[in-house]
C-alpha positions in Angstrom: 132.4 138.0 132.8 128.8 137.5 133.4 126.6 137.8 130.5 124.2 140.5 131.6 120.7 139.9 132.6 118.0 140.6 130.1 116.3 143.9 131.2 113.4 143.4 133.5 109.5 143.8 131.1 111.6 142.4 128.0 110.8 139.6 126.1 113.3 138.2 127.2 112.7 138.0 130.6 109.0 137.9 129.9 110.1 134.1 127.9 112.7 133.8 131.3 109.9 134.1 134.2 107.7 131.3 134.9 104.9 129.8 137.4 103.4 126.9 139.0 100.3 125.6 137.7 98.0 122.3 139.0 96.5 121.2 135.4 93.4 119.1 135.7 93.3 115.7 134.6 89.3 113.5 134.2 90.3 110.0 133.7 86.8 108.6 132.4 85.7 104.7 134.0 83.1 104.9 130.9 86.0 104.9 128.4 87.9 102.5 129.2 88.0 98.3 129.9 85.9 96.8 127.5 88.6 95.6 125.4 88.0 93.0 122.3 89.1 89.0 124.2 92.5 87.5 123.6 92.5 84.8 121.2 96.2 83.3 119.1 96.1 83.5 116.0 96.3 79.2 115.4 92.9 79.1 117.2 91.1 81.9 115.2 92.0 80.4 111.9 90.5 77.5 112.8 87.2 79.0 113.9 87.5 80.3 110.1 87.9 77.6 108.7 84.9 75.9 111.1 82.9 78.6 109.2 83.5 78.1 106.0 83.1 74.2 106.5 79.5 74.8 108.2 77.8 77.8 106.6 78.9 76.3 103.2 75.2 74.7 102.6 74.0 77.8 103.8 76.4 79.8 100.3 75.1 77.0 97.8 71.8 78.6 99.2 72.1 82.0 99.3 73.6 81.8 95.2 70.1 79.4 94.3 68.1 82.6 96.1 69.8 84.6 93.8 69.4 83.0 90.7 65.4 82.4 91.2 65.4 78.6 91.6 65.4 78.4 95.3 62.1 77.0 95.5 63.4 73.9 94.0 66.2 74.5 97.5 65.2 73.3 101.2 65.8 75.9 103.0 68.5 74.8 105.9 68.1 75.0 109.7 70.7 77.3 110.2 68.5 80.2 108.0 66.9 81.0 112.0 70.1 80.7 113.7 72.9 83.4 111.6 72.9 86.8 110.9 75.0 88.0 108.2 76.2 91.4 107.5 76.7 94.5 110.0 73.0 95.2 109.6 71.2 92.0 110.8 73.8 91.4 113.7 73.9 95.2 115.3 70.1 94.9 115.3 69.5 91.1 117.0 72.3 92.3 119.7 70.6 95.3 120.3 66.7 93.1 120.7 68.4 90.8 122.7 70.4 93.4 125.3 67.1 95.3 125.1 65.8 93.7 128.8 68.9 94.6 130.4 68.9 97.8 129.6 65.3 98.2 130.5 66.4 96.7 134.0 69.0 99.6 134.3 66.5 102.2 135.4 63.1 99.5 136.8 65.6 97.3 138.8 63.3 94.1 137.4 65.4 91.7 137.5 63.6 88.3 137.4 61.3 89.6 134.7 64.2 90.7 132.8 66.2 87.5 133.5 63.9 85.8 132.1 62.8 86.9 128.8 66.1 86.5 127.6 66.6 83.2 128.8 63.2 82.2 127.6 63.3 83.6 124.4 63.4 80.5 121.5 66.9 81.8 120.3 69.7 82.9 122.1 73.2 84.7 119.9 75.8 83.4 122.0 78.5 83.5 119.0 79.6 86.8 117.5 81.7 86.8 114.5 84.2 90.2 113.4 86.4 90.1 111.0 88.1 92.9 112.8 91.6 93.1 111.0 90.2 93.0 107.7 87.8 96.2 108.7 89.3 99.2 107.6 86.9 102.1 109.9 86.8 101.7 113.7 83.9 103.2 113.9 82.3 99.4 113.1 84.2 98.0 115.0 84.8 99.8 118.5 80.9 99.2 119.7 81.4 95.7 119.5 82.8 95.0 122.8 80.6 96.7 125.1 77.1 95.5 123.1 78.0 91.9 122.6 78.7 91.9 127.1 75.1 94.0 127.3 73.3 91.1 125.0 74.5 88.1 127.4 72.4 86.0 129.2 74.0 85.8 132.4 77.3 86.2 133.9 77.5 83.1 133.5 76.6 82.3 130.1 78.0 85.7 127.7 78.4 85.8 124.3 81.8 85.8 123.1 83.3 88.0 120.5 85.3 86.3 118.0 88.2 88.2 116.5 88.7 86.8 112.4 91.8 86.9 111.3 93.7 89.0 108.2 92.1 87.3 105.1 88.7 85.8 106.4 86.6 88.8 104.6 87.2 87.1 101.7 87.3 83.6 103.1 84.2 84.1 103.8 82.5 85.9 100.9 83.2 83.1 98.9 81.7 80.6 101.2 78.6 82.5 101.9 78.5 84.2 98.1 77.6 87.5 99.3 80.0 90.6 99.3 82.0 92.0 102.3 80.6 89.2 105.0 82.5 91.5 108.2 80.0 90.1 110.8 78.2 87.2 111.6 76.1 85.6 115.1 75.1 82.4 116.1 72.5 80.9 117.9 73.7 78.4 120.7 71.2 76.1 120.2 72.6 75.4 116.3 73.9 71.2 116.8 76.2 70.7 113.8 78.7 74.3 115.5 78.5 71.9 118.2 82.1 71.6 117.9 83.4 75.0 116.8 81.0 75.8 119.9 83.3 73.9 122.5 86.3 75.4 120.8 86.1 78.7 121.2 84.3 78.1 125.2 87.8 77.0 125.7 89.5 79.3 123.8 88.2 82.6 124.0 87.2 84.7 127.7 84.8 86.7 127.9 84.1 90.9 127.3 85.0 92.9 130.6 83.3 96.3 131.5 84.4 96.8 135.4 81.5 99.8 135.2 79.2 97.7 134.6 80.1 94.8 136.4 76.3 94.6 138.3 74.5 94.4 135.6 74.0 90.4 136.2 73.9 91.0 139.6 70.2 89.7 141.5 69.2 93.4 142.6 70.3 95.7 140.1 70.8 99.6 141.7 71.9 102.6 139.3 74.0 103.7 142.7 76.4 100.6 141.8 77.1 101.0 137.9 78.4 105.2 138.3 82.0 105.4 139.5 83.1 109.1 141.0 85.1 111.2 138.0 89.0 109.8 138.6 90.2 113.7 139.3 93.9 114.3 139.0 96.3 117.2 139.2 99.4 117.8 137.3 101.8 119.8 138.2 103.7 122.1 135.7 104.9 125.3 135.0 104.3 127.7 132.8 105.7 131.0 131.5 104.5 134.2 133.5 102.9 137.2 131.2 101.3 137.2 127.8 102.1 134.5 125.4 104.2 135.3 121.9 101.0 134.7 119.8 98.7 137.4 122.2 102.1 139.4 122.3 102.3 139.2 118.2 98.6 139.8 118.0 98.7 142.7 119.8 101.3 144.8 118.2 99.5 143.9 114.3 96.8 145.6 116.9 98.5 148.7 117.2 100.5 148.8 114.0 96.0 148.5 112.6 95.8 151.4 114.7 98.6 153.9 114.4 97.8 153.6 110.8 93.8 154.4 110.7 94.7 157.1 112.9 97.7 158.4 110.5 94.9 158.0 107.7 92.6 159.9 109.8 95.2 162.3 110.1 96.0 162.3 106.1 92.3 163.4 105.3 92.1 166.1 108.2 95.1 168.1 106.6 94.2 168.0 102.7 90.3 169.1 103.8 92.1 172.1 106.2 94.1 172.7 103.0 91.0 173.2 100.8 89.6 175.5 103.3 92.3 177.5 102.7 92.5 177.6 98.8 
């Protein structure tokens, strides 16, 4: 004997009935495509050791500066070629990226390129202890920022992700707490061997929707893409959802209580008048 179907209009009947719907899905190209360049563990460890050794002299200068005896020590040449910390590194990159950002709206490619290429020093290498930083908000902007701060398509800023534990090593070498961000200019001669290693082992940051940033004749039209809108075919229940049904039922009960209370008060008033 077959099981009887639920009556028409019942909750079970509404639950069974479903209708075909199409839900829009927007694929945003501007939130994708700029990932951190891949780097193998051994290479990242080697780069960390390079930094510890090469920056030790600067760390000693910082220690003397903190003790007030830095007047007796000669200022290292690297002082003008290095940034330490989030704020200093971001400011340097933003200043370097400013001509490229302005070029997107003015289209004056030659003028803007010469302003970057003609600068005394070019921040070419950025180091981030990404695995030692618990707040992604501090590191998420670096791929896009380093790309925009690049001099040209052929001469990109290199973004280097250092391995876990590198923050402690750099902090000790530099006599500075929580060193998670560093940048170096490409004209630092002592770092030549390390720079060659980075250039050969670390790839460039790729941002597809900004691929025309370094074109000879930039155009805003080439920088924007049509939104990829797709539709997902799915099914949705016919009738009100359980939540809405429950809410409607509660409203009806509340209305019923108010009416009963009103009738009781009316009955009491009538009784008093008779007395």
